C-alpha positions in Angstrom: 72.8 165.0 59.8 73.1 161.2 59.6 70.4 159.0 59.1 69.4 155.9 61.5 72.3 153.4 61.4 71.5 150.3 59.0 70.5 147.2 61.0 70.9 143.9 59.8 67.8 142.3 59.0 67.5 138.9 60.5 65.4 136.3 58.9 63.4 134.2 61.5 63.2 130.8 60.8 59.4 129.4 60.7 58.9 127.1 64.1 57.0 123.8 64.3 53.4 124.4 65.7 53.7 120.7 67.5 56.3 119.6 69.8 56.7 115.9 68.7 57.2 114.0 65.5 54.0 111.8 66.8 51.8 115.1 66.9 53.0 116.3 63.2 52.3 113.0 61.7 49.1 112.4 63.1 48.0 115.9 61.8 49.9 115.1 58.3 47.6 111.6 58.1 44.7 113.1 58.9 45.1 115.4 56.3 46.1 112.9 53.8 43.2 110.5 54.7 40.6 112.8 54.9 39.5 111.2 58.7 37.2 109.0 59.2 34.8 110.7 56.3 37.5 110.6 53.9 38.2 106.8 54.2 34.6 106.0 53.9 34.0 108.1 50.9 37.1 106.6 49.3 35.3 103.1 49.7 32.0 103.9 48.6 32.4 102.6 44.5 34.0 99.2 45.8 31.4 98.6 48.7 28.4 99.6 46.6 29.5 97.5 43.4 30.3 94.6 45.4 26.9 94.4 47.2 24.7 94.8 43.8 26.8 92.8 41.9 26.3 89.8 44.4 22.9 90.4 45.1 21.9 91.0 41.1 24.6 89.8 38.9 23.7 93.0 37.0 27.1 94.6 36.2 25.7 97.8 34.7 23.6 98.3 37.7 26.4 97.6 40.0 28.2 100.3 38.1 25.6 102.8 38.3 24.9 102.5 42.0 28.3 102.7 42.5 28.6 105.6 40.6 25.5 107.3 42.0 26.9 106.8 45.6 30.0 108.8 44.4 27.7 111.7 43.2 25.6 112.0 46.4 28.8 112.0 48.3 29.9 114.9 45.8 26.7 116.8 46.3 26.8 116.9 50.1 30.5 118.1 50.0 29.6 120.6 47.4 26.4 122.1 49.7 28.6 121.8 52.7 31.4 123.5 50.9 33.9 121.3 51.9 36.8 119.9 50.2 35.8 117.3 47.3 39.5 115.7 47.1 38.5 112.3 48.7 35.3 112.1 46.2 37.3 112.8 43.4 39.5 109.8 44.7 36.4 107.4 44.8 35.2 108.5 41.5 38.6 107.8 40.0 38.3 104.3 41.3 35.2 103.7 39.8 36.3 105.2 36.5 39.2 102.6 36.1 37.2 100.1 37.5 34.7 100.7 34.5 37.9 100.7 32.1 39.2 97.4 33.0 35.6 95.8 32.9 35.4 97.1 29.0 38.9 95.8 28.6 37.6 92.2 29.7 34.5 92.8 27.5 36.3 93.7 24.5 38.5 90.4 25.3 35.3 88.3 25.4 34.7 87.7 28.8 31.6 87.2 30.2 29.4 89.3 33.1 31.4 87.1 36.0 34.5 87.9 34.3 33.9 91.5 33.8 33.1 91.8 37.4 35.9 90.0 38.2 38.1 92.7 36.1 36.8 95.4 38.2 39.0 94.2 41.2 42.1 94.1 39.3 43.2 97.6 39.6 42.7 97.9 43.4 44.8 94.4 43.8 47.4 96.1 41.3 47.0 99.2 43.3 48.0 97.6 46.4 50.7 95.5 45.2 52.6 98.6 43.9 52.2 100.5 46.8 53.6 97.4 49.0 56.5 97.2 46.9 57.3 101.2 47.1 56.5 101.2 51.0 58.5 98.2 51.7 61.5 99.1 49.6 61.6 102.5 51.2 61.9 100.9 55.1 64.3 98.4 53.8 66.6 101.1 52.5 66.2 103.0 55.7 64.2 105.9 54.0 60.3 105.0 55.0 58.0 107.2 53.2 56.1 108.4 56.2 59.6 110.0 57.0 58.8 112.5 54.0 55.5 113.7 55.5 57.7 114.8 58.5 59.9 116.8 55.9 57.0 118.2 54.2 56.1 120.0 57.6 59.6 121.1 58.9 60.4 122.5 55.7 63.5 120.4 54.9 62.5 117.0 53.5 65.9 115.4 54.1 66.5 116.4 57.9 64.3 113.9 59.9 66.5 111.2 58.5 69.6 112.8 60.4 67.6 111.6 63.8 67.6 107.6 64.3 64.6 107.8 66.8 62.6 109.8 64.0 63.6 107.2 61.2 62.6 104.1 63.7 59.4 105.8 64.2 58.8 106.4 60.5 59.9 103.2 59.4 57.2 101.2 62.1 54.6 103.4 60.9 55.1 102.8 57.4 55.3 99.0 57.8 51.8 99.3 59.7 50.4 101.5 56.6 51.5 98.7 54.2 50.3 95.6 56.0 46.5 95.9 55.2 47.5 96.4 51.4 49.7 93.3 51.6 47.9 90.9 53.1 45.1 91.7 50.9 47.2 91.1 47.7 48.2 87.9 49.2 45.1 86.7 49.8 43.0 88.1 47.1 45.6 87.9 44.3 45.4 84.1 44.0 41.8 84.0 44.4 41.6 86.7 41.2 44.2 84.6 39.2 42.5 81.3 39.9 38.9 83.0 38.7 40.3 84.4 35.8 42.0 81.2 34.6 39.1 79.4 35.1 40.4 77.0 37.8 38.0 78.6 40.1 34.4 79.8 39.2 34.4 83.4 38.5 31.3 84.2 40.7 32.7 82.3 43.4 36.2 84.3 43.1 34.0 87.7 42.8 32.1 86.4 46.1 35.4 85.4 48.1 37.2 88.7 46.9 34.3 90.7 48.2 34.1 89.0 51.5 37.7 89.5 52.0 37.4 93.2 50.9 34.4 94.0 52.9 35.0 91.7 55.8 38.8 91.1 56.5 39.8 94.3 54.6 37.9 96.7 56.9 38.9 94.6 59.7 42.6 95.0 58.8 42.5 98.6 58.0 40.8 99.5 61.5 43.7 97.2 63.3 46.2 99.3 61.2 44.7 102.6 62.3 44.5 101.7 65.7 48.0 100.7 65.9 49.0 103.8 64.1 47.3 106.0 66.6 48.6 103.7 69.5 52.3 104.5 68.3 51.3 108.5 67.7 49.7 108.7 71.0 52.7 108.2 73.0 54.3 111.6 72.3 57.8 110.4 72.8 59.7 111.7 69.7 60.8 115.6 70.2 61.3 117.5 67.0 64.9 118.8 67.1 65.5 122.1 66.0 68.6 121.7 64.1 70.7 125.0 62.9 71.7 124.9 59.3 
């Protein structure tokens, strides 16, 4: 008596659960940015620090209020049992700002220069990701493309489709635009304030206005542009045989 004939097991490839690259990138960006709530939570330290410093010129109070805002956001997340990732991003932001304040204090800077130092990490961070994002696009490997690769399971396959590369390049440029403009405007003001060519308090005020006013307008404009590009749903995900 013979047993059943052996059959070759065929491993099925996981199929994408979305039909277009735009839909896939929307989902990935929503996760990475944390939606509206995640964006607001990430901005809490800088907003509170700027407002309190400009109102009181008390750097310790500004740091305490900024930190308290993060603690409150964390407590709400814990009560709701939701992810605390974006709150930790905010906590890291105020922690690195505190480090730069201490460095400025040890260097002999007064309270105004210490407040100015708080904004330096944000400017350097924006400069860094502007260079990285811009370089990736110029060389034809836009970083947004790797979001697509992380979902499809092949980090490089997206680069074989010119339409996908074109879309991801556009999205990458739009994403870096607010930070790039922020560096171009805030960087010179910071340098003038730190060198003494501009009053440090005035420099803090100008940077605060640029961040809270123009900065948010640029981000909103960037997100609207991104959502408009992604709402078109025009680039199908290709099922390539490997």
